[in-house]
C-alpha positions as semicolon CSV with decimal commas, in nm:
position;residue;x (nm);y (nm);z (nm)
1;X;-1,271;3,407;1,189
2;X;-1,339;3,031;1,206
3;X;-1,085;2,796;1,054
4;X;-1,171;2,646;0,718
5;X;-1,027;2,349;0,539
6;X;-0,802;2,444;0,252
7;X;-0,824;2,242;-0,068
8;X;-0,451;2,289;-0,119
9;X;-0,316;2,157;0,211
10;X;-0,195;2,319;0,530
11;X;-0,170;2,696;0,487
12;X;-0,106;2,975;0,733
13;X;-0,317;3,217;0,533
14;X;-0,589;2,966;0,443
15;X;-0,636;2,761;0,760
16;X;-0,771;2,491;0,689
17;X;0,643;-0,597;-0,495
18;X;0,454;-0,455;-0,793
19;X;0,245;-0,652;-1,042
20;X;0,083;-0,527;-1,365
21;X;-0,246;-0,347;-1,323
22;X;-0,556;-0,571;-1,349
23;X;-0,705;-0,582;-1,696
24;X;-1,038;-0,687;-1,843
25;X;-1,275;-0,840;-1,589
26;X;-1,017;-0,830;-1,310
27;X;-0,964;-0,459;-1,364
28;X;-1,338;-0,390;-1,360
29;X;-1,381;-0,590;-1,038
30;X;-1,101;-0,398;-0,868
31;X;-1,241;-0,067;-0,986
32;X;-1,595;-0,153;-0,874
33;X;-1,470;-0,261;-0,533
34;X;-1,299;0,071;-0,477
35;X;-1,601;0,268;-0,590
36;X;-1,820;0,074;-0,347
37;X;-1,583;0,145;-0,057
38;X;-1,661;0,420;0,196
39;X;-1,630;0,766;0,043
40;X;-1,280;0,909;0,048
41;X;-1,152;1,257;-0,024
42;X;-1,159;1,192;-0,399
43;X;-1,512;1,215;-0,543
44;X;-1,448;1,131;-0,910
45;X;-1,207;0,891;-1,084
46;X;-0,910;1,059;-1,246
47;X;-0,698;0,920;-1,529
48;X;-0,354;1,056;-1,613
49;X;-0,291;0,960;-1,976
50;X;0,017;0,968;-2,197
51;X;0,287;1,058;-1,947
52;X;0,601;0,873;-1,847
53;X;0,516;0,672;-1,536
54;X;0,785;0,579;-1,284
55;X;0,628;0,312;-1,060
56;X;0,966;0,271;-0,877
57;X;0,904;-0,096;-0,799
58;X;0,916;-0,189;-1,167
59;X;1,036;-0,051;-1,498
60;X;0,927;0,286;-1,628
61;X;0,625;0,305;-1,858
62;X;0,714;0,554;-2,135
63;X;0,356;0,628;-2,236
64;X;0,123;0,515;-1,964
65;X;-0,214;0,554;-1,800
66;X;-0,262;0,588;-1,426
67;X;-0,616;0,566;-1,290
68;X;-0,705;0,673;-0,936
69;X;-1,039;0,650;-0,757
70;X;-1,157;0,664;-0,400
71;X;-0,816;0,792;-0,292
72;X;-0,641;0,479;-0,426
73;X;-0,456;0,373;-0,738
74;X;-0,682;0,134;-0,931
75;X;-0,487;0,078;-1,252
76;X;-0,149;0,150;-1,407
77;X;-0,004;0,036;-1,738
78;X;0,064;0,128;-2,100
79;X;-0,192;0,352;-2,269
80;X;-0,282;0,082;-2,523
81;X;-0,382;-0,176;-2,262
82;X;-0,511;0,029;-1,968
83;X;-0,868;0,154;-2,020
84;X;-1,001;0,478;-1,877
85;X;-1,333;0,426;-1,694
86;X;-1,643;0,605;-1,815
87;X;-1,699;0,934;-1,638
88;X;-1,341;0,974;-1,524
89;X;-1,167;1,308;-1,541
90;X;-0,902;1,269;-1,808
91;X;-0,572;1,456;-1,765
92;X;-0,335;1,475;-2,059
93;X;0,009;1,402;-1,910
94;X;0,194;1,390;-2,241
95;X;0,549;1,516;-2,194
96;X;0,518;1,494;-1,815
97;X;0,668;1,249;-1,566
98;X;0,468;1,098;-1,280
99;X;0,620;0,924;-0,980
100;X;0,499;0,838;-0,629
101;X;0,472;1,106;-0,365
102;X;0,810;1,165;-0,206
103;X;0,875;1,029;0,144
104;X;1,106;1,216;0,382
105;X;1,231;0,998;0,666
106;X;1,372;1,290;0,864
107;X;1,217;1,636;0,883
108;X;1,170;1,912;1,137
109;X;0,895;2,117;0,972
110;X;0,595;2,223;1,175
111;X;0,774;2,426;1,443
112;X;0,769;2,142;1,695
113;X;1,001;2,122;1,991
114;X;1,081;1,812;2,191
115;X;1,279;1,759;2,509
116;X;1,417;2,027;2,737
117;X;1,739;2,053;2,937
118;X;1,621;1,858;3,240
119;X;1,756;1,516;3,134
120;X;1,941;1,350;2,845
121;X;1,682;1,073;2,804
122;X;1,323;1,183;2,741
123;X;1,136;0,906;2,554
124;X;0,802;1,021;2,694
125;X;0,809;1,346;2,494
126;X;0,588;1,343;2,182
127;X;0,671;1,581;1,899
128;X;0,309;1,566;1,781
129;X;0,212;1,764;2,092
130;X;0,396;2,069;1,957
131;X;0,342;2,067;1,580
132;X;0,167;2,361;1,417
133;X;-0,023;2,222;1,116
134;X;-0,050;2,574;0,970
135;X;0,326;2,617;0,955
136;X;0,417;2,726;0,603
137;X;0,689;2,463;0,594
138;X;0,418;2,214;0,500
139;X;0,329;2,419;0,192
140;X;0,694;2,418;0,088
141;X;0,700;2,040;0,130
142;X;0,408;2,005;-0,109
143;X;0,583;2,236;-0,355
144;X;0,874;1,992;-0,348
145;X;0,652;1,687;-0,409
146;X;0,673;1,554;-0,053
147;X;0,361;1,377;0,069
148;X;0,478;1,182;0,379
149;X;0,715;1,293;0,655
150;X;0,873;1,148;0,966
151;X;0,879;1,458;1,186
152;X;1,151;1,447;1,451
153;X;1,242;1,608;1,779
154;X;1,593;1,752;1,782
155;X;1,915;1,557;1,832
156;X;2,040;1,730;2,147
157;X;1,941;1,434;2,364
158;X;2,041;1,071;2,381
159;X;1,669;1,005;2,352
160;X;1,494;1,316;2,223
161;X;1,140;1,182;2,216
162;X;0,885;1,024;1,989
163;X;0,874;1,105;1,619
164;X;0,545;1,106;1,426
165;X;0,461;0,987;1,074
166;X;0,236;1,230;0,890
167;X;0,070;1,255;0,551
168;X;0,031;1,611;0,425
169;X;-0,345;1,608;0,373
170;X;-0,549;1,928;0,406
171;X;-0,548;1,982;0,782
172;X;-0,713;2,176;1,059
173;X;-0,549;1,978;1,340
174;X;-0,254;1,744;1,379
175;X;-0,500;1,453;1,388
176;X;-0,581;1,517;1,022
177;X;-0,222;1,438;0,927
178;X;-0,152;1,126;1,131
179;X;-0,086;0,777;1,005
180;X;-0,251;0,534;1,248
181;X;-0,220;0,164;1,326
182;X;-0,504;-0,089;1,326
183;X;-0,599;0,019;1,679
184;X;-0,613;0,384;1,582
185;X;-0,292;0,486;1,757
186;X;-0,059;0,732;1,583
187;X;0,234;0,565;1,407
188;X;0,551;0,692;1,567
189;X;0,919;0,618;1,605
190;X;1,175;0,707;1,871
191;X;1,447;0,963;1,808
192;X;1,788;0,887;1,953
193;X;2,128;1,048;1,900
194;X;2,492;1,010;1,988
195;X;2,810;1,198;1,910
196;X;2,866;1,559;2,003
197;X;2,504;1,680;1,989
198;X;2,406;1,512;2,315
199;X;2,728;1,593;2,501
200;X;2,724;1,890;2,738
201;X;2,723;1,977;3,108
202;X;2,558;1,745;3,361
203;X;2,303;1,593;3,377
204;X;2,399;1,532;3,015
205;X;2,699;1,310;2,937
206;X;3,036;1,459;2,857
207;X;3,187;1,170;2,664
208;X;3,087;0,907;2,410
209;X;3,149;0,628;2,661
210;X;2,917;0,779;2,920
211;X;2,654;0,843;2,653
212;X;2,639;0,473;2,568
213;X;2,641;0,375;2,935
214;X;2,336;0,593;3,011
215;X;2,144;0,444;2,719
216;X;2,228;0,088;2,826
217;X;2,111;0,152;3,181
218;X;1,782;0,298;3,060
219;X;1,711;0,004;2,832
220;X;1,792;-0,240;3,114
221;X;1,537;-0,058;3,329
222;X;1,286;-0,075;3,044
223;X;1,343;-0,449;3,005
224;X;1,270;-0,500;3,376
225;X;0,963;-0,277;3,350
226;X;0,839;-0,478;3,054
227;X;0,888;-0,804;3,243
228;X;0,690;-0,677;3,539
229;X;0,411;-0,532;3,325
230;X;0,369;-0,875;3,164
231;X;0,306;-1,040;3,504
232;X;-0,029;-1,226;3,492
233;X;-0,100;-1,097;3,844
234;X;-0,214;-0,738;3,790
235;X;-0,145;-0,654;4,155
236;X;0,225;-0,711;4,096
237;X;0,250;-0,474;3,801
238;X;0,422;-0,138;3,858
239;X;0,260;0,199;3,805
240;X;0,261;0,313;3,447
241;X;0,586;0,489;3,349
242;X;0,569;0,678;3,019
243;X;0,946;0,687;2,973
244;X;0,997;0,314;3,027
245;X;0,681;0,233;2,833
246;X;0,818;0,396;2,516
247;X;1,154;0,221;2,555
248;X;0,979;-0,111;2,622
249;X;0,791;-0,074;2,294
250;X;1,128;-0,046;2,119
251;X;1,246;-0,362;2,294
252;X;0,931;-0,537;2,173
253;X;0,996;-0,424;1,814
254;X;0,674;-0,221;1,799
255;X;0,859;0,108;1,762
256;X;1,147;0,186;1,525
257;X;1,449;0,370;1,664
258;X;1,555;0,651;1,434
259;X;1,914;0,712;1,539
260;X;2,119;1,022;1,457
261;X;2,487;0,928;1,406
262;X;2,770;1,076;1,203
263;X;3,111;0,928;1,282
264;X;3,200;0,567;1,205
265;X;3,269;0,491;1,572
266;X;2,927;0,629;1,669
267;X;2,763;0,419;1,399
268;X;2,930;0,106;1,536
269;X;2,813;0,194;1,888
270;X;2,455;0,198;1,763
271;X;2,506;-0,142;1,600
272;X;2,628;-0,280;1,934
273;X;2,327;-0,139;2,119
274;X;2,097;-0,280;1,855
275;X;2,253;-0,626;1,898
276;X;2,242;-0,611;2,279
277;X;1,876;-0,510;2,301
278;X;1,722;-0,643;1,978
279;X;1,621;-0,299;1,856
280;X;1,482;-0,215;1,514
281;X;1,705;0,071;1,401
282;X;1,727;0,313;1,110
283;X;2,052;0,508;1,112
284;X;2,024;0,873;1,011
285;X;2,278;1,109;0,852
286;X;2,566;0,855;0,867
287;X;2,830;1,094;0,736
288;X;3,097;0,825;0,769
289;X;2,890;0,523;0,666
290;X;3,118;0,489;0,363
291;X;3,393;0,386;0,607
292;X;3,200;0,089;0,751
293;X;2,975;-0,052;0,474
294;X;3,061;-0,416;0,549
295;X;2,958;-0,378;0,912
296;X;2,630;-0,213;0,813
297;X;2,560;-0,485;0,558
298;X;2,622;-0,764;0,812
299;X;2,387;-0,598;1,056
300;X;2,124;-0,539;0,790
301;X;2,055;-0,192;0,927
302;X;1,906;0,058;0,682
303;X;2,050;0,406;0,651
304;X;1,876;0,736;0,589
305;X;2,140;0,959;0,431
306;X;2,156;1,336;0,408
307;X;2,313;1,470;0,090
308;X;2,471;1,815;0,105
309;X;2,651;2,001;-0,170
310;X;2,810;2,242;0,078
311;X;2,870;2,055;0,406
312;X;2,993;2,241;0,710
313;X;2,909;2,355;1,059
314;X;2,976;2,029;1,243
315;X;3,322;1,885;1,298
316;X;3,204;1,524;1,320
317;X;3,056;1,556;0,969
318;X;3,380;1,677;0,813
319;X;3,430;1,344;0,631
320;X;3,082;1,346;0,480
321;X;3,088;1,218;0,121
322;X;2,844;1,245;-0,167
323;X;2,953;0,889;-0,254
324;X;2,785;0,741;0,055
325;X;2,479;0,633;-0,146
326;X;2,698;0,461;-0,404
327;X;2,901;0,278;-0,137
328;X;2,593;0,162;0,053
329;X;2,423;0,047;-0,266
330;X;2,730;-0,157;-0,365
331;X;2,736;-0,316;-0,018
332;X;2,366;-0,403;-0,032
333;X;2,269;-0,171;0,254
334;X;1,912;-0,035;0,228
335;X;1,939;0,339;0,173
336;X;1,697;0,630;0,175
337;X;1,758;1,003;0,161
338;X;1,620;1,280;0,379
339;X;1,610;1,658;0,401
340;X;1,653;1,723;0,773
341;X;1,458;2,035;0,676
342;X;1,560;2,312;0,732
343;X;1,912;2,177;0,671
344;X;1,797;2,100;0,316
345;X;1,490;2,283;0,191
346;X;1,211;2,034;0,121
347;X;1,163;2,192;-0,223
348;X;1,510;2,061;-0,319
349;X;1,460;1,699;-0,215
350;X;1,489;1,557;-0,568
351;X;1,814;1,748;-0,601
352;X;1,954;1,528;-0,323
353;X;1,880;1,222;-0,536
354;X;2,047;1,388;-0,834
355;X;2,361;1,464;-0,635
356;X;2,375;1,103;-0,515
357;X;2,359;0,985;-0,878
358;X;2,629;1,233;-0,973
359;X;2,850;1,064;-0,712
360;X;2,785;0,716;-0,851
361;X;2,459;0,590;-0,702
362;X;2,236;0,426;-0,961
363;X;1,944;0,624;-1,093
364;X;1,703;0,348;-0,992
365;X;1,822;0,331;-0,631
366;X;1,835;0,709;-0,594
367;X;1,470;0,746;-0,696
368;X;1,381;0,452;-0,473
369;X;1,564;0,627;-0,189
370;X;1,315;0,914;-0,186
371;X;1,008;0,692;-0,229
372;X;0,981;0,317;-0,167
373;X;1,299;0,265;0,037
374;X;1,196;0,552;0,262
375;X;0,846;0,409;0,301
376;X;0,994;0,075;0,408
377;X;1,192;0,248;0,683
378;X;0,863;0,377;0,825
379;X;0,676;0,045;0,781
380;X;0,450;0,222;0,531
381;X;0,550;0,046;0,208
382;X;0,219;-0,141;0,203
383;X;0,044;0,192;0,146
384;X;0,284;0,431;-0,024
385;X;0,619;0,460;-0,202
386;X;0,532;0,311;-0,542
387;X;0,266;0,340;-0,808
388;X;0,072;0,015;-0,791
389;X;-0,292;-0,081;-0,771
390;X;-0,431;-0,070;-0,418
391;X;-0,186;0,184;-0,281
392;X;-0,275;0,538;-0,179
393;X;-0,308;0,778;-0,470
394;X;-0,013;0,993;-0,364
395;X;0,181;1,116;-0,668
396;X;0,387;1,394;-0,816
397;X;0,369;1,530;-1,169
398;X;0,695;1,677;-1,299
399;X;0,779;1,885;-1,603
400;X;1,064;1,652;-1,700
401;X;1,334;1,416;-1,573
402;X;1,322;1,395;-1,189
403;X;1,699;1,438;-1,168
404;X;1,730;1,734;-1,403
405;X;1,806;2,063;-1,232
406;X;1,550;2,256;-1,439
407;X;1,264;2,015;-1,378
408;X;0,972;2,160;-1,183
409;X;0,711;2,002;-0,961
410;X;0,388;2,085;-1,145
411;X;0,135;1,911;-0,924
412;X;0,128;1,711;-0,600
413;X;-0,165;1,477;-0,525
414;X;-0,252;1,306;-0,197
415;X;-0,516;1,034;-0,175
416;X;-0,660;1,145;-0,507
417;X;-0,674;1,516;-0,431
418;X;-0,456;1,783;-0,584
419;X;-0,283;1,962;-0,297
420;X;-0,028;2,165;-0,495
421;X;-0,065;2,324;-0,836
422;X;0,218;2,533;-0,976
423;X;-0,031;2,720;-1,192
424;X;-0,203;2,852;-0,878
425;X;-0,032;3,186;-0,797
426;X;-0,046;3,121;-0,424
427;X;0,108;2,775;-0,459
428;X;0,368;2,915;-0,697
429;X;0,474;3,162;-0,428
430;X;0,562;2,875;-0,198
431;X;0,751;2,701;-0,478
432;X;0,975;2,996;-0,565
433;X;0,962;3,230;-0,265
434;X;1,254;3,294;-0,034
435;X;1,279;3,339;0,341
436;X;0,970;3,556;0,368
437;X;0,752;3,279;0,231
438;X;0,830;3,061;0,530
439;X;0,890;3,331;0,786
440;X;0,695;3,149;1,057
441;X;0,923;2,845;1,044
442;X;1,153;2,775;1,333
443;X;1,382;2,476;1,357
444;X;1,460;2,286;1,672
445;X;1,838;2,294;1,671
446;X;2,053;2,042;1,850
447;X;2,267;2,256;2,071
448;X;2,119;2,602;2,107
449;X;1,818;2,780;2,250
450;X;1,647;2,800;2,590
451;X;1,467;2,466;2,547
452;X;1,776;2,264;2,480
């Protein structure tokens, strides 16, 4: 049976700084410009009217109107001052809450596997080469309101490979999901790790000191490779090396390093490496970041934090604290949250923000942590992460307060198309189902399995 494109996103069974919205003439010009743009997935303007809007980058709008057209947001503001265009589909959002599509800076959905056991440094490996777009994990992401993911290789290597930034559009192939740069290349990061995950028998390092030494040597080699590749005389350039090429892109600042670290000493090692080589780094997990907030603030390094209500299973995470978000916020350290799915089920992502608030993080920064702050850490904040005119029409409609335990994700929209609807029995199954719903999912674990 040939594959068909599903209107509700990837499916194993169905292949397939904010300013007020323009008003008056300015609003009409913006709307007309979007309608005259090349056709996008959204065929007809849609207006959500009467709901509580949470733009994230500015104050909440208690009774607002959000207009989307051509896959973009064209207007947002109070009901009384934000007109609905003629011919638009009008959705009564009274009693509902609408916020931007959630952004997960660290996920493992899609069944992808990265490096193998042949070497501790494998920057040439691309996770996008092993992602199954029909993995049911993507449906569970949509049920949780997630619209953008940074999909990672595992953390069992000092350099585990290249991450990939994806938007959960309806997909037949991985290409349908990719964010791309101006040249059409997939937007990707580089996954690195330290601590116990990457320590094992040779050729892997056995100590933290040796781990850092191996990484330094590889980046020195990449710096020399970069220098030679920039030689004006093409005959003097070396043969292309995919490993050194990826590392050289990090040295040039064209690729963000997403670095797994838990203990405070491991975090400080990453800060030293960043300083030595001029890397752009986002620190992930950071179980002991609350011990070194001043150092993180001086470095200006953002942190992607995992929030667990029942931590365990890893000795170096034993001092994990729910108060990490509060401490980083007080220190002025940019902070996002992530699922590390399957560590935290993607359907429970907003619960992570709620737990961070319970431990003292502000409500505003917690909601920003799963939207705009996360988008910034992927260099995507110009397109997503807040509800403002000109950005992609990625949004989530909720039944109530985003941080309330009984609140449900009612609908998820991507680029103006509804990709999850809780009233659809099949979508509902992915929202409430247990293990059997996602039975095809398989995580790439750090320290186990034949490919590690």
